[in-house]
C-alpha distance (Angstrom), angle and dihedral (degrees) to the residues before:
residue distance angle dihedral
X1 . . .
X2 3.79 . .
X3 3.81 91.7 .
X4 3.78 89.6 49.6
X5 3.80 90.6 55.8
X6 3.77 90.6 50.4
X7 3.78 91.1 51.7
X8 3.81 90.7 49.4
X9 3.81 91.2 49.0
X10 3.77 91.6 49.5
X11 3.79 90.1 49.1
X12 3.80 91.0 50.3
X13 3.79 91.1 49.1
X14 3.78 88.5 50.0
X15 3.77 90.6 52.1
X16 3.79 91.0 49.4
X17 3.78 90.7 48.4
X18 3.80 91.2 47.4
X19 3.79 90.4 47.5
X20 3.81 90.8 49.4
X21 3.79 91.0 46.9
X22 3.80 90.8 48.7
X23 3.81 89.8 49.7
X24 3.79 90.4 47.7
X25 3.80 91.9 50.6
X26 3.79 92.2 45.5
X27 3.81 94.5 47.4
X28 3.79 94.8 45.5
X29 3.77 97.8 40.9
X30 3.77 112.1 26.4
X31 3.82 109.4 27.4
X32 3.81 120.7 97.5
X33 3.82 106.7 -98.5
X34 3.81 103.3 175.4
X35 3.81 120.3 117.4
X36 3.83 101.4 -174.0
X37 3.80 126.8 95.6
X38 3.80 100.0 -144.6
X39 3.78 120.4 92.2
X40 3.79 91.3 -109.6
X41 3.78 142.8 -1.7
X42 3.80 127.0 -147.0
X43 3.77 120.7 -144.8
X44 3.79 128.0 -167.0
X45 3.79 117.6 -148.5
X46 3.78 112.1 -164.7
X47 3.80 125.4 -137.8
X48 3.83 113.3 -84.2
X49 3.82 92.8 16.6
X50 3.80 118.2 154.8
X51 3.79 129.5 -148.4
X52 3.79 91.7 -91.3
X53 3.82 89.1 59.0
X54 3.80 91.8 49.2
X55 3.80 90.8 46.5
X56 3.83 91.0 55.9
X57 3.81 90.1 52.4
X58 3.80 93.2 48.2
X59 3.80 98.9 41.4
X60 3.84 97.5 86.3
X61 3.81 90.9 43.3
X62 3.81 99.9 53.6
X63 3.82 133.0 69.1
X64 3.81 97.4 -150.8
X65 3.80 115.2 28.8
X66 3.81 93.4 174.5
X67 3.79 91.9 58.0
X68 3.79 89.8 49.5
X69 3.81 91.0 49.0
X70 3.79 90.7 52.5
X71 3.78 93.8 53.1
X72 3.81 93.3 40.5
X73 3.79 88.7 57.1
X74 3.79 93.0 44.9
X75 3.82 91.9 50.4
X76 3.85 90.9 43.7
X77 3.79 91.8 -122.8
X78 3.82 90.8 135.0
X79 3.81 89.4 71.6
X80 3.80 96.9 37.8
X81 3.83 105.7 60.0
X82 3.80 115.9 162.7
X83 3.79 125.6 -164.8
X84 3.77 120.1 -125.5
X85 3.79 148.4 86.3
X86 3.78 114.3 -62.7
X87 3.79 137.2 178.3
X88 3.79 128.0 -136.8
X89 3.79 113.8 -165.9
X90 3.77 124.3 -148.3
X91 3.80 110.6 -94.6
X92 3.80 95.7 24.9
X93 3.80 117.2 146.0
X94 3.80 123.8 -137.1
X95 3.78 93.1 -96.0
X96 3.80 91.9 53.8
X97 3.80 91.7 45.6
X98 3.78 93.5 52.1
X99 3.79 92.3 46.2
X100 3.81 89.7 50.4
X101 3.80 97.6 49.4
X102 3.77 93.0 41.6
X103 3.79 100.7 53.4
X104 3.81 113.1 3.3
X105 3.81 104.9 81.9
X106 3.81 103.1 173.4
X107 3.84 117.7 -146.4
X108 3.79 123.4 -132.0
X109 3.79 130.4 -138.6
X110 3.79 103.6 -115.2
X111 3.80 117.0 -164.0
X112 3.79 138.5 175.9
X113 3.79 139.3 165.6
X114 3.81 143.4 159.2
X115 3.79 96.7 25.1
X116 3.78 110.1 161.5
X117 3.80 97.9 -155.1
X118 3.79 140.4 17.7
X119 3.80 87.6 -109.5
X120 3.80 89.9 57.8
X121 3.80 90.9 48.0
X122 3.81 92.9 49.0
X123 3.79 89.3 52.7
X124 3.78 91.9 48.6
X125 3.82 92.7 50.5
X126 3.81 93.7 45.5
X127 3.80 88.6 59.6
X128 3.79 88.7 60.8
X129 3.81 104.9 34.9
X130 3.79 133.8 48.7
X131 3.83 92.2 -114.4
X132 3.82 114.8 94.8
X133 3.80 124.2 -123.0
X134 3.81 93.6 -108.2
X135 3.81 93.8 58.3
X136 3.81 92.1 41.6
X137 3.81 92.6 51.5
X138 3.81 91.2 45.8
X139 3.81 90.7 53.7
X140 3.82 90.9 48.5
X141 3.80 92.0 51.3
X142 3.79 97.0 41.7
X143 3.80 102.0 137.1
X144 3.81 94.8 -150.5
X145 3.80 91.2 53.3
X146 3.81 93.6 45.2
X147 3.78 94.2 48.7
X148 3.80 93.0 46.0
X149 3.80 90.2 54.8
X150 3.82 98.7 40.2
X151 3.80 96.3 -108.5
X152 3.77 131.7 122.0
X153 3.80 134.8 -167.2
X154 3.81 92.2 -85.5
X155 3.81 95.5 50.0
X156 3.83 100.7 33.2
X157 3.80 93.6 94.7
X158 3.81 88.4 63.8
X159 3.80 90.5 66.0
X160 3.80 90.3 71.1
X161 3.80 109.8 78.6
X162 3.83 108.5 -159.2
X163 3.79 111.7 -119.6
X164 3.81 142.1 101.2
X165 3.79 117.5 -73.4
X166 3.80 134.4 -178.4
X167 3.80 113.5 -119.1
X168 3.77 137.8 160.5
X169 3.80 108.4 -111.4
X170 3.81 92.1 -125.3
X171 3.83 93.9 55.4
X172 3.81 109.4 137.7
X173 3.80 123.3 -119.9
X174 3.81 91.7 -109.2
X175 3.80 94.1 48.8
X176 3.81 90.4 48.9
X177 3.81 90.4 52.2
X178 3.80 93.1 46.1
X179 3.81 91.3 49.6
X180 3.81 89.7 51.8
X181 3.80 90.0 53.3
X182 3.80 88.4 53.8
X183 3.81 90.6 49.5
X184 3.82 89.7 48.6
X185 3.80 91.1 56.9
X186 3.80 91.0 45.9
X187 3.80 90.0 52.0
X188 3.80 91.4 52.5
X189 3.76 94.4 64.2
X190 3.78 124.0 165.7
X191 3.79 92.9 -87.7
X192 3.81 94.5 54.6
X193 3.80 92.3 42.4
X194 3.80 90.9 53.9
X195 3.80 91.9 49.4
X196 3.82 90.9 50.1
X197 3.79 90.2 49.7
X198 3.82 91.0 50.7
X199 3.81 90.6 60.6
X200 3.81 93.2 41.5
X201 3.76 95.0 -114.4
X202 3.79 130.3 125.2
X203 3.82 119.4 -131.6
X204 3.80 89.7 -102.8
X205 3.82 90.9 51.4
X206 3.80 90.9 48.3
X207 3.81 90.3 53.4
X208 3.81 91.3 46.7
X209 3.81 90.9 53.0
X210 3.81 89.9 43.7
X211 3.80 89.5 56.0
X212 3.81 88.9 58.6
X213 3.81 91.5 47.3
X214 3.82 88.3 49.1
X215 3.80 91.2 55.9
X216 3.80 94.3 43.1
X217 3.80 96.7 57.7
X218 3.78 136.9 13.0
X219 3.82 90.6 -163.0
X220 3.80 108.3 99.1
X221 3.81 91.8 -160.4
X222 3.81 90.8 57.4
X223 3.78 96.9 48.5
X224 3.85 97.7 85.5
X225 3.82 89.1 55.3
X226 3.81 93.0 48.4
X227 3.81 89.2 46.8
X228 3.81 88.5 51.3
X229 3.82 90.4 57.0
X230 3.79 91.3 54.7
X231 3.79 93.5 44.2
X232 3.82 88.7 52.2
X233 3.80 89.8 51.0
X234 3.79 93.3 48.3
X235 3.80 91.2 49.8
X236 3.80 91.6 53.0
X237 3.78 94.4 43.2
X238 3.81 92.2 -115.0
X239 3.81 119.4 148.4
X240 3.78 112.7 -102.7
X241 3.82 92.3 -128.9
X242 3.78 91.8 -164.3
X243 3.79 114.5 171.5
X244 3.84 93.6 -151.1
X245 3.81 90.0 62.7
X246 3.80 90.0 54.7
X247 3.80 90.7 49.4
X248 3.80 89.3 50.7
X249 3.81 90.2 49.2
X250 3.81 90.4 53.1
X251 3.79 91.7 49.7
X252 3.79 93.4 46.2
X253 3.79 92.8 48.9
X254 3.80 92.4 49.4
X255 3.80 93.9 39.7
X256 3.80 89.0 -132.1
X257 3.78 111.0 117.9
X258 3.80 92.3 167.6
X259 3.81 95.9 68.7
X260 3.79 117.3 109.4
X261 3.80 116.2 -132.8
X262 3.80 115.4 -176.8
X263 3.78 98.4 168.5
X264 3.80 133.0 42.0
X265 3.79 112.5 -144.8
X266 3.81 127.7 -150.5
X267 3.81 90.2 -111.2
X268 3.82 89.1 57.2
X269 3.79 90.3 60.9
X270 3.80 88.6 67.2
X271 3.78 94.4 57.4
X272 3.79 108.1 127.0
X273 3.78 103.2 -129.2
X274 3.82 132.6 125.1
X275 3.80 85.3 -128.2
X276 3.81 91.7 61.1
X277 3.81 101.0 98.5
X278 3.79 90.8 -174.6
X279 3.80 89.9 62.8
X280 3.81 100.1 33.1
X281 3.79 126.0 44.5
X282 3.78 124.0 -132.9
X283 3.77 128.5 23.9
X284 3.81 122.5 -28.0
X285 3.82 117.4 -108.9
X286 3.79 93.6 -98.8
X287 3.77 148.9 -12.3
X288 3.80 123.3 -46.6
X289 3.82 91.6 -159.9
X290 3.78 140.3 -11.3
X291 3.82 107.2 -80.1
X292 3.79 123.9 -143.2
X293 3.78 118.2 -116.1
X294 3.81 85.9 -108.8
X295 3.81 90.0 60.5
X296 3.81 92.6 48.0
X297 3.79 92.0 49.0
X298 3.81 89.4 44.8
X299 3.81 88.5 62.4
X300 3.80 92.6 45.5
X301 3.81 90.7 47.5
X302 3.79 98.4 32.7
X303 3.78 119.8 170.2
X304 3.80 112.3 -102.6
X305 3.81 109.0 -133.1
X306 3.80 142.4 124.9
X307 3.80 98.5 -104.1
X308 3.81 118.9 126.2
X309 3.79 100.7 167.3
X310 3.79 140.7 43.0
X311 3.79 139.1 172.5
X312 3.81 136.7 -179.7
X313 3.79 113.9 -69.2
X314 3.81 104.8 -132.9
X315 3.79 90.1 -163.6
X316 3.81 93.7 54.7
X317 3.78 107.4 33.4
X318 3.78 112.5 -151.8
X319 3.79 91.2 32.3
X320 3.81 133.8 80.5
X321 3.79 141.4 -133.1
X322 3.79 112.4 -124.8
X323 3.80 126.2 -152.1
X324 3.79 135.8 -169.4
X325 3.80 95.8 -157.7
X326 3.78 134.0 46.0
X327 3.82 92.1 -125.7
X328 3.80 91.2 56.6
X329 3.78 90.8 45.1
X330 3.80 91.8 51.6
X331 3.79 90.2 54.6
X332 3.82 90.7 49.6
X333 3.78 91.0 45.5
X334 3.80 93.8 50.6
X335 3.77 89.5 53.9
X336 3.80 88.8 54.6
X337 3.82 93.6 45.1
X338 3.81 90.9 51.7
X339 3.79 90.1 51.4
X340 3.81 95.7 47.2
X341 3.81 90.6 48.2
X342 3.80 89.8 54.2
X343 3.80 88.8 53.3
X344 3.79 89.8 55.9
X345 3.80 92.6 -125.6
X346 3.79 106.3 158.2
X347 3.81 100.5 163.6
């Protein structure tokens, strides 16, 4: 009888232990453990983070950190941290959270356009990826990489085709750069290469000319006509005489790319710089800004016409007046000069 009681007691203790264990499993694995009110929260786990780092990120988002710790240890997550961008949805339990941040790295849509320099681009990218601007810029300017892919410091910006791309947030600077080289070669498909060849320009020269077109007009519908003016000039051996190249030359010489120059003066036309297309014929040695795809395609599909000159149209701001002869251009230009003088714009 005594032994029977012992067996019953042991069985009861086992049931209590099993019940406690079941409760423990249920509470640590299957109970809602989110403390935020939004539908979801994104967390960013940096490269080489440890569990302590992850815990600090999660602490304000969870109701019961101890319960999460217990399951994280049991599922060996504490020794298997992976960098990336992860989502935690409202109402998730600890098991769901761990599964999400262990294997569901969510990509971002990275975008960039109209950056004037590589430094600007590096800053723009660093605001979207884990990599900092210093490492991104260093990868862009890596001399071995540039030489191996027929770029240099003056043309490197042209490798980055402005668009939106899907990336993992923790993509390294080098992998970002290498992916952009791949996208560059995809962009220059057979059709675009043939069009570039038909106007006797290399892809890099097309992008350089497109950067000038980009700066000359913000109106996409006008860009093929502007491009046509420059193509006509190149064919006749005329200097491009593009004011944006002079402005770029001034900025490069001063090292201040943040200055705003609204008016090019006669003295500026004498600036000795390979970017000064009033002083040096042909294309400058590299880009003066990052051109949109519309500007690149405007060069490749330039409007065929007999215009050689253009100036701002004061009656349609944002657009230009085009001229076939210098005498007509001078009349259009004087109209613009009179207007800009009235505005008191001296620089």
